[in-house]
C-alpha positions in Angstrom: -103.3 -95.5 -166.7 -100.2 -93.4 -167.0 -97.8 -94.0 -164.3 -94.0 -94.3 -163.8 -91.5 -96.0 -161.1 -88.0 -96.5 -160.1 -85.7 -99.0 -158.1 -82.9 -98.2 -155.7 -81.2 -101.2 -154.2 -78.2 -103.3 -153.6 -79.1 -105.8 -156.5 -81.2 -105.7 -159.5 -84.8 -105.8 -158.7 -86.8 -109.0 -159.0 -89.5 -107.5 -160.8 -90.4 -104.8 -163.5 -93.5 -102.9 -164.4 -95.6 -105.2 -166.7 -96.0 -103.2 -170.0 -93.5 -100.4 -168.9 -90.8 -98.8 -170.9 -87.5 -98.4 -169.5 -86.2 -94.9 -169.5 -83.1 -94.7 -172.1 -80.0 -94.3 -170.2 -81.8 -95.1 -166.9 -82.0 -98.8 -166.2 -83.9 -98.7 -163.1 -86.5 -96.1 -164.2 -89.7 -97.0 -166.1 -92.6 -95.3 -167.6 -96.0 -96.7 -168.5 -98.7 -95.3 -170.8 -96.6 -92.1 -171.1 -95.9 -90.9 -174.7 -92.0 -90.8 -175.6 -92.3 -87.0 -176.2 -93.2 -86.5 -172.3 -90.2 -88.6 -171.1 -87.2 -86.7 -171.4 -83.6 -87.2 -169.9 -80.4 -84.9 -169.6 -77.4 -86.1 -168.0 -73.6 -85.5 -167.4 -71.0 -87.7 -166.0 -72.2 -87.3 -162.4 -75.8 -85.9 -162.7 -79.0 -86.8 -164.6 -82.5 -85.7 -164.6 -85.6 -87.2 -166.1 -88.7 -85.3 -166.7 -92.2 -87.1 -167.2 -94.9 -85.0 -168.0 -95.2 -81.5 -169.6 -92.3 -79.5 -169.1 -91.6 -76.1 -171.1 -87.8 -76.2 -171.0 -86.3 -77.2 -174.5 -83.2 -79.3 -174.9 -80.7 -76.5 -174.5 -82.7 -75.3 -171.2 -82.8 -78.8 -169.7 -79.1 -78.8 -169.6 -79.4 -75.7 -167.4 -81.2 -77.4 -164.7 -78.5 -79.9 -164.0 -76.7 -77.1 -161.9 -80.0 -76.6 -159.9 -79.8 -80.2 -159.0 -76.3 -80.0 -157.8 -77.2 -76.9 -155.9 -80.3 -78.2 -154.5 -82.2 -75.4 -155.6 -85.5 -77.4 -156.0 -87.9 -74.4 -156.7 -85.7 -73.4 -159.5 -86.0 -77.0 -160.9 -89.7 -77.0 -160.4 -90.4 -73.5 -161.8 -90.9 -74.2 -165.5 -94.4 -74.0 -167.1 -96.3 -77.3 -167.4 -96.8 -80.1 -164.8 -94.3 -82.9 -164.4 -92.5 -85.3 -162.2 -88.8 -85.2 -162.0 -86.1 -87.7 -161.0 -82.7 -86.5 -160.2 -79.4 -88.3 -159.4 -76.4 -86.5 -158.5 -73.8 -89.2 -157.3 -75.3 -91.7 -155.1 -78.4 -89.8 -154.1 -81.8 -90.0 -156.0 -84.4 -87.3 -155.7 -88.0 -87.6 -156.7 -90.1 -84.6 -157.0 -93.9 -84.5 -157.8 -95.9 -81.4 -158.6 -97.8 -79.0 -156.0 -101.2 -80.0 -157.0 -100.7 -83.9 -156.7 -101.1 -84.5 -160.4 -98.0 -86.5 -160.2 -97.8 -87.8 -156.7 -94.8 -89.7 -155.0 -95.1 -92.8 -153.1 -92.5 -95.1 -151.9 -92.0 -98.7 -150.0 -89.4 -100.9 -148.9 -89.0 -104.3 -150.2 -86.2 -106.9 -149.6 -83.2 -105.7 -151.0 -84.0 -102.2 -151.7 -86.7 -99.7 -152.3 -89.4 -98.7 -154.9 -90.9 -95.4 -155.3 -93.7 -94.7 -157.8 -96.4 -92.2 -158.9 -99.1 -94.9 -158.0 -99.6 -96.2 -154.6 -101.9 -98.9 -155.9 -98.9 -100.3 -157.8 -96.6 -100.5 -154.8 -99.4 -102.0 -152.7 -99.6 -104.6 -155.4 -95.9 -105.8 -154.9 -97.5 -107.9 -152.1 -101.3 -107.4 -152.3 -101.0 -104.9 -149.6 -104.8 -104.0 -148.6 -106.4 -100.6 -148.6 -105.8 -98.6 -145.0 -109.4 -98.2 -143.5 -108.4 -95.5 -141.5 -106.9 -93.5 -144.4 -110.0 -94.2 -146.4 -112.2 -93.1 -143.3 -110.1 -89.9 -143.5 -110.8 -89.4 -147.0 -114.5 -90.0 -146.5 -114.6 -87.8 -143.3 -112.7 -84.7 -144.0 -111.4 -85.0 -147.6 -108.1 -83.4 -146.7 -105.3 -85.3 -148.4 -102.6 -83.9 -146.2 -104.2 -84.5 -142.8 -102.4 -87.9 -142.2 -99.2 -86.9 -143.6 -97.2 -89.4 -145.0 -100.0 -92.2 -144.8 -101.3 -93.3 -148.1 -104.6 -94.9 -148.9 -102.8 -98.4 -148.7 -101.1 -100.1 -145.9 -97.2 -99.9 -146.0 -97.1 -97.4 -148.8 -95.7 -94.2 -147.8 -96.8 -91.0 -149.4 -94.6 -87.7 -150.1 -96.7 -84.8 -149.3 -96.8 -82.1 -152.3 -94.3 -79.4 -151.5 -92.1 -82.1 -150.3 -89.3 -84.3 -152.1 -88.1 -87.8 -151.7 -84.4 -88.3 -151.1 -82.8 -91.9 -151.2 -79.4 -92.0 -150.1 -77.7 -95.5 -149.5 -81.0 -97.1 -149.1 -82.4 -94.4 -146.6 -85.6 -92.6 -147.7 -86.0 -89.3 -146.2 -89.0 -87.0 -147.1 -87.8 -83.2 -147.1 -89.7 -79.9 -147.4 -88.7 -77.6 -150.3 -91.8 -75.2 -150.7 -92.8 -72.8 -148.0 -96.1 -73.6 -146.2 -97.0 -69.9 -146.4 -95.8 -67.8 -149.2 -94.4 -64.5 -148.9 -97.3 -61.8 -149.6 -97.3 -59.9 -152.9 -99.7 -57.0 -153.4 -102.2 -58.0 -156.1 -101.1 -55.1 -158.1 -97.5 -56.4 -158.1 -98.5 -60.0 -158.5 -101.0 -59.7 -161.2 -98.3 -59.4 -164.4 -96.5 -62.6 -163.3 -99.7 -64.4 -162.9 -100.8 -63.5 -166.2 -97.4 -64.3 -167.8 -97.5 -67.6 -165.8 -101.1 -68.5 -167.4 -100.0 -67.4 -170.9 -96.9 -69.8 -170.8 -98.8 -72.5 -168.9 -101.3 -72.8 -171.9 -98.6 -72.2 -174.7 -96.3 -74.9 -173.1 -99.1 -77.5 -174.0 -99.4 -76.5 -177.8 -97.4 -78.2 -180.3 -99.1 -77.0 -183.7 -100.0 -80.5 -184.7 -102.8 -81.6 -182.2 -106.4 -80.4 -182.7 -107.3 -78.1 -179.6 -110.2 -77.8 -177.5 -111.5 -76.1 -174.2 -114.4 -75.8 -171.9 -116.1 -72.7 -172.6 -118.1 -72.0 -169.6 -117.2 -70.0 -166.5 -114.6 -67.2 -166.1 -111.5 -69.5 -165.7 -112.3 -71.9 -168.6 -113.3 -69.1 -171.0 -109.9 -67.3 -170.1 -107.9 -70.5 -171.2 -109.9 -70.8 -174.4 -109.1 -67.3 -175.4 -105.3 -67.8 -174.6 -105.3 -70.8 -176.5 -107.4 -69.2 -179.5 -104.6 -66.7 -179.8 -102.3 -69.3 -181.0 -104.7 -71.1 -183.5 -108.3 -72.6 -183.8 -110.0 -73.9 -180.8 -113.2 -76.1 -180.6 -114.9 -74.3 -177.4 -117.7 -76.4 -175.9 -120.3 -75.4 -173.4 -122.5 -77.9 -171.7 -126.3 -76.9 -171.2 -129.3 -78.5 -169.7 -132.8 -77.1 -169.1 -132.5 -77.9 -165.5 -129.5 -75.7 -165.1 -130.3 -72.3 -164.0 -126.9 -70.2 -165.0 -125.9 -67.8 -167.7 -122.8 -69.9 -169.1 -124.3 -70.4 -172.5 -125.1 -66.7 -173.0 -121.6 -65.5 -172.1 -120.2 -68.5 -174.1 -122.1 -67.5 -177.3 -120.9 -63.8 -176.9 -117.5 -64.8 -176.4 -117.4 -67.0 -179.3 -118.7 -64.3 -181.4 -116.0 -61.9 -180.2 -112.9 -63.9 -180.0 -111.4 -65.1 -183.7 -110.3 -68.6 -183.4 -113.0 -69.9 -181.4 -115.2 -72.6 -182.8 -118.2 -73.1 -180.6 -120.1 -76.3 -179.8 -123.0 -76.5 -177.5 -123.7 -80.0 -175.8 -127.1 -80.4 -174.5 -127.8 -82.5 -171.8 -129.6 -85.9 -171.8 -130.6 -88.6 -169.5 -127.2 -89.9 -169.7 -125.5 -86.7 -168.5 -127.0 -86.3 -165.2 -124.7 -87.2 -162.2 -124.6 -90.8 -161.2 -125.5 -91.9 -164.6 -123.9 -95.1 -165.9 -123.0 -96.6 -162.6 -125.2 -99.7 -163.0 -122.2 -100.8 -165.0 -118.8 -100.0 -163.6 -116.8 -102.0 -166.1 -116.5 -98.9 -168.5 -114.9 -96.7 -166.0 -111.1 -96.8 -166.1 -108.8 -97.9 -163.1 -107.4 -94.8 -161.2 -104.9 -94.6 -158.3 -107.2 -92.9 -156.2 -111.0 -91.9 -155.9 -112.1 -89.2 -158.0 -115.1 -86.8 -158.5 -115.6 -87.6 -162.1 -116.7 -91.1 -161.4 -120.0 -89.3 -160.6 -120.0 -87.0 -163.7 -118.6 -89.4 -166.4 -121.7 -89.2 -168.4 -121.4 -85.5 -168.8 -117.6 -85.6 -169.7 -118.1 -88.4 -172.0 -120.6 -86.2 -174.0 -118.1 -83.1 -174.0 -115.4 -85.3 -175.2 -117.6 -86.9 -177.8 -118.4 -83.4 -179.1 -114.8 -82.1 -179.3 -113.7 -85.1 -181.2 -116.6 -85.3 -183.6 -114.8 -83.4 -186.0 -111.9 -85.6 -186.6 -108.4 -84.8 -186.7 -107.1 -87.4 -184.4 -106.3 -87.3 -180.7 -106.3 -83.8 -179.4 -105.6 -81.7 -176.5 -108.6 -80.1 -174.1 -108.0 -77.3 -171.7 -110.1 -77.3 -168.4 -110.5 -74.5 -165.8 -109.9 -76.8 -163.1 -108.2 -75.1 -160.2 -109.1 -71.5 -161.2 -111.6 -71.1 -158.3 -108.8 -72.0 -155.7 -106.0 -69.9 -156.9 -107.9 -66.8 -158.2 -110.3 -66.3 -155.2 -110.3 -67.3 -151.5 -113.2 -68.1 -148.8 -111.3 -69.0 -145.6 -109.4 -66.0 -144.6 -111.5 -64.1 -142.3 -109.9 -66.0 -139.4 -106.3 -65.0 -140.8 -107.5 -61.6 -140.5 -108.7 -61.7 -137.0 -105.5 -63.5 -136.0 -103.5 -60.8 -137.5 -105.6 -58.2 -135.5 -106.5 -56.7 -139.0 -109.8 -55.3 -137.4 -110.6 -52.9 -139.8 -110.1 -55.3 -143.0 -112.1 -58.2 -141.1 -114.9 -55.9 -140.1 -115.1 -54.7 -143.9 -115.2 -57.9 -145.5 -117.6 -59.1 -142.8 -120.0 -56.7 -143.5 -119.8 -57.3 -147.3 -120.2 -61.0 -146.7 -123.3 -60.3 -144.4 -125.0 -58.2 -147.1 -125.0 -60.9 -149.6 -125.8 -63.8 -147.1 -128.6 -61.5 -145.3 -127.3 -61.8 -141.8 -125.5 -59.7 -139.5 -121.8 -58.8 -139.5 -121.4 -60.2 -135.9 -122.8 -63.5 -137.1 -120.0 -63.6 -139.7 -117.3 -62.6 -137.2 -118.4 -65.1 -134.6 -118.2 -68.0 -137.1 -114.5 -66.8 -137.8 -113.4 -66.6 -134.3 -112.9 -70.1 -133.2 -110.5 -70.9 -136.0 -108.7 -67.8 -135.7 -107.8 -68.8 -131.8 -106.6 -72.3 -133.1 -103.5 -73.6 -134.6 -103.7 -76.5 -137.1 -102.4 -79.0 -134.6 -104.9 -78.0 -132.0 -107.6 -78.1 -134.7 -106.9 -81.8 -135.4 -107.0 -82.5 -131.9 -110.3 -80.9 -131.5 -111.6 -82.9 -134.3 -110.3 -86.1 -132.9 -112.4 -85.3 -129.7 -115.6 -84.5 -132.1 -115.0 -88.0 -133.6 -115.1 -89.9 -130.0 -118.6 -88.1 -129.5 -121.9 -89.4 -131.0 -122.3 -88.7 -134.4 -124.8 -85.9 -134.8 -127.7 -85.9 -137.1 -127.3 -83.7 -140.4 -129.1 -80.3 -140.3 -129.3 -78.3 -143.6 -129.8 -75.0 -141.7 -126.8 -75.6 -139.5 -124.0 -73.1 -140.1 -120.7 -74.3 -138.4 -118.2 -72.0 -137.5 -114.9 -71.9 -139.5 -112.5 -74.9 -139.0 -109.1 -75.9 -140.3 -110.4 -79.4 -140.2 -114.1 -79.6 -140.6 -116.0 -82.9 -140.5 -118.2 -83.7 -143.5 -121.7 -84.9 -143.4 -120.4 -88.5 -144.3 -118.2 -88.7 -141.0 -121.6 -89.2 -139.3 -122.1 -92.4 -141.4 -119.3 -94.3 -140.1 -119.6 -96.9 -137.3 -118.1 -95.7 -133.8 -115.2 -98.0 -133.9 -114.3 -96.5 -137.2 -114.8 -93.0 -136.0 -112.4 -94.0 -133.0 -109.9 -95.5 -134.9 -109.6 -92.2 -137.1 -109.6 -90.1 -133.9 -106.6 -92.0 -132.6 -104.9 -91.6 -135.9 -105.4 -87.7 -136.0 -104.2 -87.5 -132.3 -101.1 -89.2 -133.4 -100.3 -87.2 -136.4 -101.3 -83.5 -135.1 -97.9 -82.7 -134.2 -96.0 -84.6 -137.0 -97.3 -82.9 -140.2 -94.7 -81.3 -142.4 -95.3 -78.0 -143.9 -97.7 -76.6 -141.1 -99.0 -73.1 -142.3 -99.7 -70.3 -140.1 -102.9 -69.3 -142.0 -106.1 -71.1 -142.6 -106.3 -69.8 -146.1 -103.0 -71.4 -147.0 -104.1 -74.7 -145.7 -107.6 -74.7 -147.3 -106.0 -73.9 -150.7 -103.6 -76.7 -150.4 -106.3 -78.9 -149.6 -108.3 -77.9 -152.5 -105.6 -78.3 -154.9 -104.6 -81.5 -153.9 -108.4 -83.0 -154.3 -108.5 -81.3 -157.6 -105.1 -83.1 -158.6 -106.6 -86.5 -157.9 -109.8 -85.6 -159.6 -107.9 -84.5 -162.8 -106.1 -87.8 -162.9 -109.5 -89.2 -163.0 -110.8 -87.3 -165.9 -107.2 -87.9 -167.9 -107.8 -91.6 -167.5 -111.4 -91.3 -168.7 -110.3 -88.8 -171.7 -107.2 -91.0 -172.7 -108.6 -94.3 -172.6 -112.0 -93.6 -174.5 -111.3 -90.7 -176.7 -107.5 -90.4 -177.1 -107.5 -86.8 -175.7 -105.1 -85.3 -173.4 -106.9 -83.1 -170.7 -104.7 -80.0 -169.6 -105.3 -77.9 -166.3 -102.8 -75.1 -166.5 -104.3 -73.6 -163.2 -102.6 -76.4 -161.6 -99.1 -75.7 -162.8 -96.5 -75.0 -160.2 -95.8 -71.5 -161.7 -99.6 -70.5 -161.7 -100.0 -71.8 -158.2 -96.9 -70.0 -156.8 -97.6 -66.5 -158.7 -101.3 -66.6 -157.7 -101.3 -67.9 -154.1 -98.7 -65.4 -153.2 -101.4 -62.8 -153.6 -102.9 -62.3 -150.1 -106.2 -64.2 -149.7 -108.1 -61.0 -148.4 -107.2 -59.4 -151.9 -108.3 -62.4 -154.1 -111.5 -62.7 -152.3 -112.2 -59.0 -152.2 -115.9 -58.8 -151.5 -117.9 -57.0 -154.5 -115.3 -58.0 -157.1 -115.3 -61.5 -158.7 -111.6 -62.7 -159.3 -110.0 -59.4 -159.2 -106.6 -61.2 -159.9 -107.9 -62.4 -163.3 -109.1 -59.0 -164.4 -105.6 -57.5 -163.4 -103.7 -60.2 -165.0 -105.3 -59.4 -168.4 -106.1 -55.6 -168.8 -105.5 -55.6 -172.6 -106.7 -59.0 -173.8 -107.0 -61.6 -175.0 -109.9 -62.1 -172.8 -113.0 -59.9 -173.6 -113.5 -57.3 -170.9 -117.2 -58.4 -170.4 -115.8 -61.6 -169.6 -113.6 -60.2 -166.9 -116.5 -58.3 -165.5 -118.9 -61.4 -165.1 -119.8 -61.8 -161.5 -121.9 -64.9 -161.8 -120.9 -68.8 -161.7 -122.6 -71.8 -163.4 -123.7 -74.2 -160.7 -125.0 -78.0 -161.6 -127.5 -78.5 -158.9 -130.2 -79.3 -161.1 -128.7 -82.1 -162.7 -127.1 -83.4 -159.5 -130.5 -83.7 -157.8 -132.0 -85.3 -161.0 -129.2 -87.7 -160.8 -129.8 -88.5 -157.2 -133.6 -88.8 -157.9 -133.2 -91.0 -161.2 -130.5 -93.3 -159.9 -131.2 -93.6 -156.4 -131.8 -97.2 -156.6 -128.3 -97.7 -158.0 -126.7 -95.5 -155.4 -128.4 -97.3 -152.7 -127.2 -100.9 -153.9 -123.6 -99.2 -154.2 -123.7 -98.0 -150.6 -125.8 -100.7 -149.0 -125.1 -103.4 -146.5 -122.9 -105.4 -149.2 -120.7 -102.3 -150.1 -117.1 -102.4 -149.6 -117.3 -99.2 -147.5 -119.7 -100.9 -145.1 -117.2 -103.9 -144.7 -114.8 -101.3 -143.6 -117.3 -99.6 -141.0 -117.2 -96.5 -143.2 -120.9 -96.2 -144.1 -124.0 -97.2 -142.5 -127.3 -97.9 -144.3 -129.7 -95.5 -142.2 -128.1 -92.2 -142.9 -127.4 -92.8 -146.7 -130.9 -94.0 -147.1 -132.3 -91.0 -145.4 -129.9 -88.6 -147.5 -131.4 -90.2 -150.7 -135.0 -90.0 -149.4 -134.6 -86.2 -148.9 -133.2 -86.0 -152.5 -136.1 -87.8 -154.1 -138.5 -85.6 -152.5 -136.6 -82.5 -153.4 -135.3 -81.5 -150.1 -131.8 -80.4 -149.5 -129.3 -83.4 -148.8 -125.5 -83.4 -148.3 -124.7 -83.9 -151.9 -121.0 -83.5 -151.5 -120.9 -86.3 -149.0 -123.0 -88.5 -151.2 -120.8 -87.7 -154.2 -117.6 -88.4 -152.3 -118.8 -91.8 -150.8 -120.1 -93.1 -154.2 -116.8 -92.1 -155.8 -114.9 -94.0 -153.1 -117.0 -97.0 -153.3 -116.7 -97.4 -156.9 -112.8 -97.0 -156.6 -112.6 -99.8 -154.2 -114.8 -102.0 -156.3 -112.7 -101.2 -159.5 -109.4 -102.5 -157.1 -111.4 -105.3 -156.3 -113.0 -106.5 -159.7 -110.4 -105.3 -162.0 -107.1 -107.2 -161.0 -104.8 -105.0 -162.7 -101.7 -106.4 -163.8 -98.5 -104.1 -162.5 -95.5 -106.2 -162.2 -93.9 -108.9 -164.2 -91.1 -110.9 -162.8 -88.2 -112.0 -164.5 -89.7 -115.6 -164.7 -92.7 -114.1 -166.6 -94.8 -114.5 -163.4 -97.3 -111.9 -162.9 -98.1 -109.9 -159.7 -101.6 -108.5 -159.4 -103.2 -105.9 -157.4 
């Protein structure tokens, strides 16, 4: 697992990362697992900046960012193509900044004599074998919103720096400061489109070095766009996954695209029993250790098949582009309450009418679902959710259409024991008025939480791709520059009814993405192999989430509702797939933490501290 860490204290640290490499010229900064080309430092007599990850600035341009550090122009510092973590020192002050999507998270904790920060919370927990925080894990399962508990991480005594904030360490005192606005100043789509297109072009180009073989997913609109942009620079192996149980037109569009765009070499990956969801979970030993639960635990078989296809031609370790994040930054779905709050009645009614036609319901039903969130702030919504958790857990109803909410409870919230629900409710009440970067708009909050979930997921896929195939996975839609340029477009323009991802069409009016791709209005779904996996691997899932599970020991799952969900799936009935998916991924993560005693730290005496 790639990670990095640093020490600030009165004395030299008593431990160092086992297997870590000291960053040249930075005696209290280490990287682990990162290639040397992705760890760069620039410094003068009083200022130094180390960049870990992808950062498009060349050696000359890196020199210019020192001025941004001195002037505390953090958005300028973090405004280059790529995705990275930055460590800046100016005089006695150390500043650590991750990315906006949580692919490079920042955590910190105090120890005797100083303070450690790291991009891996589990590493900091390993300093004294700090256990997981059951309330934070419960929030992950019940709500799936990473920012909801603010600076509380998944481990006790390990503090989290919310993305959009930075960690400032001065004279042994750590402060978390905001540098990114909670709501972006709105820019009309027609004006923002050229900047969004340029940001995406540069995000792709920043990863291409002319040496490594390049591959990309060729499926939906988002991944196809990246494949076409990469093919503008050289040959790209483009992969499309297909299965007889999938009902989508990804393959038809992929074949047409590959026949149209020079440089795309198409590979079709056909599904097998090992590519359904939940395959391979009867043996967890083959899964890499990750710092947080992630969705690719459940789809690892599918991802392995794709990666095997792109590496089959040889050529050494390569680079693979994925369209993860495109749905979030290019479209929107939670903006009707914002329109009502802004009293944009005409726009709200027009959008509700269009959604009512698609959903075969009435416009008033659509608007009724939007009104509660329109009258609520985020702190108020958190307190209301806390009150719901103190009530008896409801049974899951597949036909229930709850109103829009800032903090909607997932089906898995009902699987928690009453004491665990009450503990989570108390934590939510405590944090309601303390969150940093509280947005005024529901769409901004929803987008941010989506991005953070995707960031954690991408780190899981990267760990799998790097450990088994030597492939580096890139997600350009999660770059700071792409996020900023796209999310500046008002959500109601990104989600205009009747037009699928209009920002992408406006960003590339003259290529290299074929016009028939940009006009596409369909999206592939994977329900077929998800339900097949629930059916085929029901016994494995039942064992994972049964009475002997780590989640059950924490009071976070109960046997009966999980068994009921799996029985529904086995008979072809609708089931809360997302909640089963989330619970399985979290249970596997907990078991990997427990079974694989990862070596994190090594003391000067060669004694090893383990997680």
